[in-house]
N, C-alpha and C positions, 0 to 999 in steps of 0.2 A: 355689706354695710361698711361705710367708711370708718376708719379708725377715729375715735374721738366722738362719734355720734352718740353712742350709748352714754358716755360720760356727760356730754352736753345736754342730754335729755333729762338728766337728774337735776334736782334743785342745786343752785350754786351754794357753796359754803357761805357762812356768814361773812360779811366784809371784815369783821374783826379777826377772822381766822387767817393764819398764814397760808392755808390752802386756797383761799380766795384768789390771790394773785396768780398762782399756778393754774387754777381753773380758767381764769380769764385769758391767760397766755395760750392755753390749749384751745380755747374758743377762737382766739385770734388766728392761730395757725390752721385750725380746721376750716374757718371761713376763707382764709387765704388759699387753701388747697382747693376748695370749691370754686373760688374765683378762677383759678387756673384751669380747672376742669371745664368750667363753662366757656372759657375762652377757646379751649380746644374744640368744643362743640359748636362754636360760632354764636353762642348766646352772650353777646357782648353787654347788653344792658344788665342782664343777671350777674355777669362777672363784675361789672362796675359796682353793683349793689353789695355783692359779697366782699369785694375789696374794701369798700367803705365800712361794712360791719366788722371786718377784721381789724381795721385801724381803730375803730371805736372800742373794740374789746382790748386792744393794746393800751389805749388811753386809760381805760378803766383800771387796768393792772398798774399802770404808772401812777395814776392818781392815788390808788390805795397804798402803793409802795412809798410814795412821797407825802402821804397825808400829814404826818407830824410836822414836816417842814412847811407844807402849804398853810397849815393852821397858824403858823408863826408869821406868815406874810399878810394875812387878812386883818383888817382893822375892826370890823363890826362883829358883834355876837351873832347877829342874824346870818351873816355870810359864813361864819365859823360853823354854825349849826347846819347850814345848807351843805357845806363841804362834808361834814361828818355823816349826815343822815341820808343824803341823796346822790351826791355827785358820782362816787365810784360805782354805785349801783346802776344809775341811769345814763350817765354821760349825755345830757341833752344835746341834741344836734345844734340847737340855737346857741349853745354856750361852748362849743368845741373850740372856736377861735380863742376865746378868753382863757379857757382851761389850758390850752396848748401854750399860750403865752406865759401863763403862770408856771407851767412845768419847764418851759424853756429858761425861765429865770433861775431855775434850779439846776442848770447845766445840761439840760436835755436839748442840745444844740440842734437848730434847724427844725425843731418839732412843729412849730407853727406853719412853716412853709409846706411841710409834708401834710399837715392837717388840711391846709388849703387845697392841696391836690385831692385828698380824700373827699372833701366837700364838693369839689368840682365833679368827681365821679358820682357822688350822691345825686347831684343835680341832673347829670346825664341819665342816670337810671330812670328818672321820672320823665325827662323831656326828650330823650333820644338825641340823635345828631341834629345839628342846627346850622346849615350852611351860612345863615345870616348872623349867627352867634348872639341872638337876642335872648334866648332862654337857656342856652347851654354853651359852655366854653369849647365844645368839640364840634368840628365840622364833619367828622367821619368816624366810622367804627374803628378804623386803623389807628387813629390818634388815641382813642380810648384804650385800645388793646395795649399800646405802648405804656400808657400811664398806669394801667392795672398792674403790669409786670414790674414797672419801676416802684410802685407803692408796695407791692408784695416783697420785692427784694429789700427795700428799706425796712419793712416790718421784720423780716427774717434777721437782718443785721442787728436791729435793736433788741430782738428777743435773745440773740446770742450774747449781747452785752449784758443782759440781765441775768444770765445763767448763774454767775457767782453770788447773786444777791437774793435769789428766790429758791424755794423748794422745787427741785427738779426731779422728775420721776420718769419711768420708762415710757409711759404713753406720750408724755410731752416730748421726750427725745425722739420717739418714733415719728410723731407728726412733724417735728422740726426737720428730720431727715427726709421725709416724704415731700415736703414743700421745697426744700433745697434741691432735691432730685428733679422735681417737676420744673423748677426754674432753669435747671441746666439742660432740660430737654431729654433726660434719660429715662423717662417713664416707659 
């Protein structure tokens, strides 16, 4: 069984808990690890889906980490309630662009551009390669494989930046090391 799978099978800590952010980072790294494993096995559509899920989990951790600052930026009570009650838990795919832009305004540089790449991979997961590029931005599996690795590499970099700001524990460190090793081709 992969490291992190048992932990991810348990209910998430409450979003109000400090452990929630760490749990979502572990989820992000575990999904990233699976994306790389799927690439190795030639399961490119599955890899694209896992890379997207990894990015979405990273966004959830960032949204929770920056929630207080985000609440100060919204104007309506309805939007404030939505951010507090639903966003960090669900990270709706339809709102990833907006949420990434909000986080980018809080100095998470280039986050929306990377989120766009994650959304492209999400589209590919469902539509596959498309030589005409009518329903997918990818013409070939090779293009997707490159973007999966680029997105995972960026995810790892962002997780490393968060280390001083979040509760960091052994299982998170181990999964972080596993993904970095897989990216370097030393598995």
